[in-house]
C-alpha positions in Angstrom: 0.0 0.0 0.0 1.5 3.3 -1.1 0.6 6.3 1.0 1.9 9.9 0.6 1.8 12.5 3.4 1.8 16.2 2.7 0.8 19.5 4.1 -2.9 19.9 3.3 -3.9 22.8 1.1 -7.4 22.8 2.4 -8.7 21.0 5.5 -12.0 19.6 4.4 -10.6 16.1 3.9 -8.8 16.3 7.3 -12.0 17.3 9.0 -14.0 14.5 7.3 -11.5 11.9 8.5 -11.5 13.3 12.0 -15.3 13.2 12.1 -15.3 9.6 10.9 -12.7 8.5 13.5 -13.3 10.7 16.5 -17.0 11.5 16.3 -18.4 8.3 14.7 -16.0 5.6 16.0 -15.0 7.0 19.3 -18.1 9.0 20.2 -16.4 12.3 20.8 -19.0 15.1 20.7 -18.8 17.1 17.5 -18.6 20.4 19.5 -15.5 19.1 21.2 -13.8 17.8 18.0 -14.1 21.1 16.1 -12.3 24.1 17.6 -10.7 27.4 16.7 -7.2 25.9 16.6 -7.8 24.5 13.1 -7.4 28.0 11.7 -3.9 28.5 13.2 -2.7 24.9 12.5 -0.7 23.3 9.8 -2.6 20.1 8.7 -1.0 17.0 7.3 -3.0 14.6 5.1 -2.1 11.1 4.1 -3.6 9.7 0.9 -3.5 6.2 -0.5 -2.8 5.4 -4.1 -6.3 6.3 -5.1 -5.9 9.7 -3.4 -8.4 8.7 -0.7 -7.6 10.4 2.7 -6.5 7.8 5.1 -4.7 9.8 7.9 -4.3 13.2 9.3 -2.7 15.3 12.0 -2.2 18.9 12.8 0.5 21.1 14.5 0.5 24.5 16.0 2.6 26.6 18.3 2.1 27.9 21.8 5.1 29.9 22.8 8.2 27.7 22.5 6.1 24.5 22.3 5.0 22.8 19.2 1.7 21.0 19.7 0.7 17.9 17.8 -3.0 17.0 17.7 -5.9 15.3 16.0 -3.8 12.4 14.9 -6.0 9.8 13.3 -5.7 6.9 10.8 -8.6 5.4 8.9 -9.6 1.9 10.0 -8.4 0.5 6.7 -4.8 1.7 7.3 -4.3 1.0 11.0 -1.4 -1.3 11.8 0.4 -0.3 8.6 2.9 2.2 10.2 1.0 5.2 8.9 0.5 6.7 12.4 4.3 6.6 12.9 4.8 8.3 9.6 2.4 11.0 10.5 4.2 11.6 13.8 7.5 11.7 12.0 6.1 14.3 9.6 4.9 16.4 12.5 8.2 16.2 14.4 10.2 16.9 11.2 8.2 20.1 10.6 8.4 21.3 14.2 12.1 20.6 14.3 12.6 23.1 11.4 11.4 25.8 13.8 14.5 26.7 15.8 12.5 28.7 18.4 10.6 25.6 19.5 12.1 23.7 22.5 9.7 20.8 22.8 6.8 19.0 21.2 3.7 18.2 23.2 0.6 16.2 22.6 -2.4 14.8 24.5 -2.3 11.0 24.1 -5.2 8.7 24.6 -4.1 6.3 27.3 -4.0 3.3 25.0 -1.6 5.2 22.7 1.0 6.1 25.3 3.4 3.3 24.4 3.1 4.2 20.7 4.3 7.8 21.5 7.0 6.6 23.8 8.7 5.1 20.7 9.4 8.7 19.5 10.8 9.7 22.9 7.7 11.3 24.3 7.3 11.0 28.1 4.1 11.4 30.2 3.8 14.7 31.9 1.2 15.3 34.6 -1.9 13.3 35.5 -4.7 11.8 33.6 -7.6 13.9 32.3 -10.6 13.4 30.2 -10.9 14.8 26.6 -13.9 14.0 24.5 -14.9 11.4 27.1 -11.6 9.5 26.6 -8.8 9.3 29.2 -5.6 11.1 28.1 -2.2 12.1 29.4 0.0 14.9 28.1 3.3 13.8 26.7 6.4 15.9 25.8 9.6 15.4 23.9 12.6 17.8 23.4 13.1 19.0 19.8 
């Protein structure tokens, strides 16, 4: 399966994929999924050989921290390494920004081990986001 990842020119495909994964599969309320951070974010889109959107993530800055969020992969492409490629793309883009000191994300608890593979470490306690238990995780850039 050939998949390409690029910075999205528009975000409608990213939003559609997020709604499918977070709202429909994980029952995150729509009003919690959509926020004003989309306007200030750089969005990544992964497409398969048919140009179908199969993964997305976004990054934005808060001071000297690069935030990674809304990482999701279509059911058809889970377990293929696409999630890792999306995180690599996010970290590569954030690393180009010399004023950023660390990357931070809110990991669903079941994904903590996945993010640890990239050097992320849990910071702080558990909290609920969209009805799903999360922990913040950080890594130096």
